[in-house]
C-alpha positions, 0 to 999 in steps of 0.5 A, a space after each residue: 252726458 247730463 241734460 244740462 250739458 246737452 242743452 248747452 251744447 245745443 245752445 252753442 251750436 245754435 249760436 254758431 249756426 246764427 253767427 254764420 248766418 249773420 256772417 253770410 248775410 253781411 258778406 253776400 252783398 259784397 260777393 254778389 256785387 263782385 260776381 255780378 261785376 265780373 259777369 259784366 266785364 267778361 260778358 260777350 266773349 270778353 273773359 275768353 279773349 282776355 279783354 275782361 282782365 284788361 277792363 279790370 286792370 284799367 279799373 285799378 289804374 283809374 282808382 289809383 290815379 284818382 287817390 293820388 288826385 284827392 291827396 294832392 288837391 286836398 292838401 298841397 294844392 290848397 296850402 301852397 300860395 297860388 303864385 308859388 304853385 303855378 311856378 313850380 307846376 309850370 316849371 316841371 310840367 315844362 321839364 315833363 314835356 320833354 319826355 313827352 316830345 321824345 315819347 311821341 316819335 319813339 313809343 310807336 316804333 318801340 312797340 312795333 320792335 318790342 311787342 313782347 314787352 307790353 305787359 311789362 310796360 304796363 306793369 312798370 307804369 304801375 310799379 313806377 306810380 306805386 313807388 312815387 306815391 310812396 315818395 309823395 306821402 312823406 312830402 305831401 304835408 310839407 309841400 316839399 319841392 320834391 313832391 312836384 317832380 314825383 307828382 309830374 312823374 305819376 302823370 307821365 307814368 299814367 299817360 305812358 300806360 294810356 299809350 300801351 293800353 291803347 295798343 293792347 285793346 286790338 289784340 284782346 277783341 272778342 269775335 262778338 265785340 266791336 272795337 268801339 264797344 270794347 273801348 266803351 267798357 274800358 272807359 266806363 270801368 274806369 269811370 265807375 272805379 273812380 266813382 268808388 275810389 274818390 270817396 275812399 281817398 277822401 275818407 283816408 284823407 281824414 286819417 292823415 294827408 299821406 294816407 290816400 297815397 298809401 292806399 294808391 301805392 297798394 292799388 298800384 302794386 296790385 295792378 302791377 301783378 294783375 298786368 301780368 295776368 293778361 293773356 300771353 297774345 298781348 305780347 305777340 306780334 304775329 301778323 303785325 306791321 307798322 303804321 305810318 300816319 299819313 294819308 294815301 294821297 299824301 304818300 302818293 304825292 311824296 313820291 308815287 310809291 305804292 300806298 300798301 299797309 303803311 298808310 291810313 286813310 284821310 279820315 283817320 288823320 282828320 279825326 286825329 286832328 280834331 281829337 288832338 284839339 279836343 284833348 288840348 282843351 281838356 288839358 288846358 281846362 284841367 290846369 287853368 281851372 284848377 288855379 283859376 277856381 283856387 283864387 276866384 271860386 264860382 258864385 258863393 262857393 268855396 275854392 274846394 266846392 267850386 273845383 269839385 263842381 267842375 270835376 263832377 260836371 266833367 266826369 258826368 260829361 265824360 260818362 255821358 259821352 261813353 254812353 252815347 258812343 255805344 248808342 250811336 255805334 252804327 252811325 258815321 264817325 266822321 260827322 259825329 266827330 265834326 259835330 263834337 268840335 262844333 258843340 265844344 266851340 259853341 260851349 267855350 265861346 258862350 262860356 267866354 261871353 257870359 263868364 262875368 255874369 253867369 260863371 257858376 252856370 257856364 264853367 261847369 257847362 263848358 267842363 261837362 261839354 268838353 268831357 262829353 265831346 272828348 269821350 265821343 270823339 275819342 270813340 269815333 276816332 277808334 271806330 275809324 281806325 278799326 274801320 280804315 286801318 288794316 288789322 296788321 298795322 292797327 296796333 301800331 296806329 293806336 299806339 302812335 295816335 294815342 301818343 299824339 293825343 297825350 302830347 296834345 293834352 300836355 301842350 293844352 296844360 302848359 298854355 293853361 298854366 301860363 295864362 293870367 287867372 282871368 276867367 273870360 280870357 281863359 275861356 276865349 283861349 279855349 274856344 281858340 284851341 277848339 276853333 283851330 281843330 274846326 279849321 283843320 279838320 271839319 272840312 275834311 271830316 264832312 267831305 269824307 262823310 259825303 264820299 261815304 268812307 270805306 266799309 268794313 265789318 264790326 265798325 259797330 
């Protein structure tokens, strides 16, 4: 072999090695980030119990949902006249409430009787949204009538997934993680995925109005298969029984029957009432502010910028509530929920009073406060269910309570759509929703806190 060919072969080898080195350098940040995320989601026994896979599944769910939101907010929502959009959304939201009304009394008993279908139910919710995203991709540019039932069908599937997910979490709880920590991890994973998927969806939007929906379809298709990767114990009903959301006192007054395992304490009921008020507030603000800011932007901002500011504020508040919930893990959940109701009431009252002169400040502040209060109150409700409800009926209690909260969100959204687009009036109605929760729940929560409640391990 000649020296020239030897030098040529040596040069080719050096080029190949350099290329591989560059490839590794470019690939390392992504693989390193993936390994780091997997270590975080699987830490403290979450990998062995299967909770880590549920955290990853929820991240996929949140990513797909936000891509659909970007597609709708960037095209049809701002392209269709407000009155026409409100009328169509109000009509189909009213139709959508019928499935939720049926879902509330049915889903809990259904999960009790057919617990072996939980993975299939989550996969079905993913697959339904994948197909609906494809359906919407053809109508998103034109704003055809079929877009709205498909969009609200996505909403129903998303809420149904949330109900089943809440029922699944207790089955995957590792010995070293409490339920409130587990739910904090799941929620935080969803928020992080939303933060990554939102700009991705915006980038796809530049290619065309249907591209974010194609991306959502791919994400939900992956979630369909990921649902079946959950451990088989998700579908196991061993040791479970049904829960009824009635206090021991109410059941005793209703006939003197022995309370047994089918009862929950009054703390859980008052906590559920408070969370229902805060969830109704969230649904109300979602729909009311979406339409109002489109017609009456904040300050000198445009409609899209105003809505984006409020969405970012609400997301920030939600993330802060999740973080504070982990920090307050050893505190009593009853006073925390009562404090969240009081804080939300103050924020909405101030927003109603100062809206005419400081809308650009008070509206994002109210959205951020609502996000914080909803997240922290929900984590506290989870802690009370974990503390007061026996393990044998805890899954059923989660399914039924989550269904009630989803129904409250839909009711709040319906109220938001029906109101005139007057900011001060809307904030006053929002304050009224929270005030109703204060009247129903605060006294009972504080009384339960003074009694000291039931003590049980792993509340924190």
